[in-house]
C-alpha positions as CSV (number, residue, x, y, z in Angstrom):
1,M,87.6,141.4,83.5
2,I,87.9,144.7,85.2
3,K,87.0,146.0,88.7
4,V,85.7,149.4,89.4
5,S,86.4,150.3,93.1
6,V,84.6,153.1,94.8
7,M,86.2,153.9,98.2
8,Y,84.7,156.3,100.6
9,P,87.4,157.9,102.9
10,S,87.0,158.0,106.7
11,A,87.9,161.7,106.9
12,D,87.2,163.8,110.0
13,G,83.6,164.7,110.0
14,A,82.7,162.5,107.0
15,T,79.5,160.5,107.3
16,F,78.6,157.2,105.6
17,D,75.1,155.6,106.0
18,M,75.8,151.9,105.4
19,D,72.1,150.9,105.9
20,Y,71.0,153.3,103.2
21,Y,73.9,152.3,100.9
22,L,73.1,148.6,101.1
23,N,69.3,148.9,101.1
24,K,68.6,151.7,98.6
25,H,71.7,152.7,96.7
26,V,73.2,149.3,95.8
27,P,69.9,147.8,94.6
28,M,69.3,150.9,92.4
29,V,72.8,150.7,90.9
30,K,72.5,146.9,90.2
31,D,69.1,147.6,88.5
32,L,70.5,150.4,86.4
33,L,73.7,148.7,85.3
34,G,71.8,145.5,84.3
35,S,73.5,142.5,82.7
36,Q,76.8,144.3,82.1
37,L,77.5,144.1,85.8
38,R,79.1,140.8,86.5
39,G,79.5,141.1,90.3
40,F,79.1,143.6,93.1
41,H,80.8,143.4,96.6
42,V,80.6,145.9,99.4
43,D,83.1,146.2,102.3
44,R,82.7,148.1,105.6
45,G,86.0,149.4,106.9
46,L,86.8,148.2,110.4
47,A,90.4,149.3,111.3
48,G,93.7,150.2,109.8
49,G,96.8,148.1,109.7
50,E,98.0,149.1,113.2
51,P,96.1,148.1,116.4
52,G,93.6,150.7,117.3
53,S,93.9,152.7,114.1
54,T,90.9,153.9,112.0
55,A,90.1,152.3,108.7
56,M,91.2,154.4,105.7
57,Y,87.8,153.9,104.1
58,S,84.5,153.6,105.8
59,G,83.0,151.8,102.9
60,M,84.0,150.4,99.6
61,A,82.1,149.0,96.6
62,H,83.8,146.8,94.0
63,L,81.9,146.3,90.7
64,L,83.0,143.7,88.1
65,F,82.6,144.2,84.3
66,D,83.9,142.3,81.3
67,S,85.7,145.4,80.0
68,V,86.1,149.2,80.5
69,E,83.8,149.6,77.5
70,A,81.1,147.5,79.2
71,F,81.4,149.6,82.3
72,Q,81.2,152.9,80.3
73,A,78.2,151.7,78.3
74,S,76.2,150.7,81.3
75,F,77.3,153.5,83.7
76,G,77.4,156.4,81.4
77,P,73.6,156.8,80.7
78,H,72.9,156.6,84.4
79,A,75.8,158.4,85.9
80,G,73.8,161.5,86.9
81,Q,71.2,159.4,88.8
82,I,73.8,157.2,90.5
83,M,76.1,160.0,91.5
84,G,73.1,162.2,92.4
85,D,72.1,159.7,95.1
86,A,75.5,160.0,97.0
87,P,74.3,162.9,99.3
88,N,71.7,160.5,100.7
89,Y,74.4,158.2,102.2
90,T,77.7,160.1,102.4
91,S,79.4,163.4,102.8
92,A,82.7,162.0,101.7
93,R,84.1,162.3,98.2
94,P,84.9,158.8,96.9
95,A,88.2,157.7,95.4
96,I,87.5,155.7,92.2
97,Q,89.9,153.2,90.6
98,I,89.5,150.9,87.6
99,S,91.7,147.9,87.8
100,E,92.3,144.8,85.6
101,V,91.6,141.6,87.6
102,K,94.6,139.3,87.3
103,L,93.7,136.5,89.7
């Protein structure tokens, strides 16, 4: 199993509309990726590791797939539509990481 993490930095001046993300973007992504998508989790950053510090990321999405190939096959045909929606909820450029789930 692999996890695709999309993390939106809490940079100065960056915006992130969690309501739009949860109510419009996420349902669209789930619909487009279909049965290849095995799980989808969204986190809202609250704070950093030190008391009073800002969270490194304002929002994060974690998508689960059986393999990198399954991710590529489901995401590739819809990449333009999915990525094209980003300006509707954020001004931040996301960091993206693909990981192998070990536990």
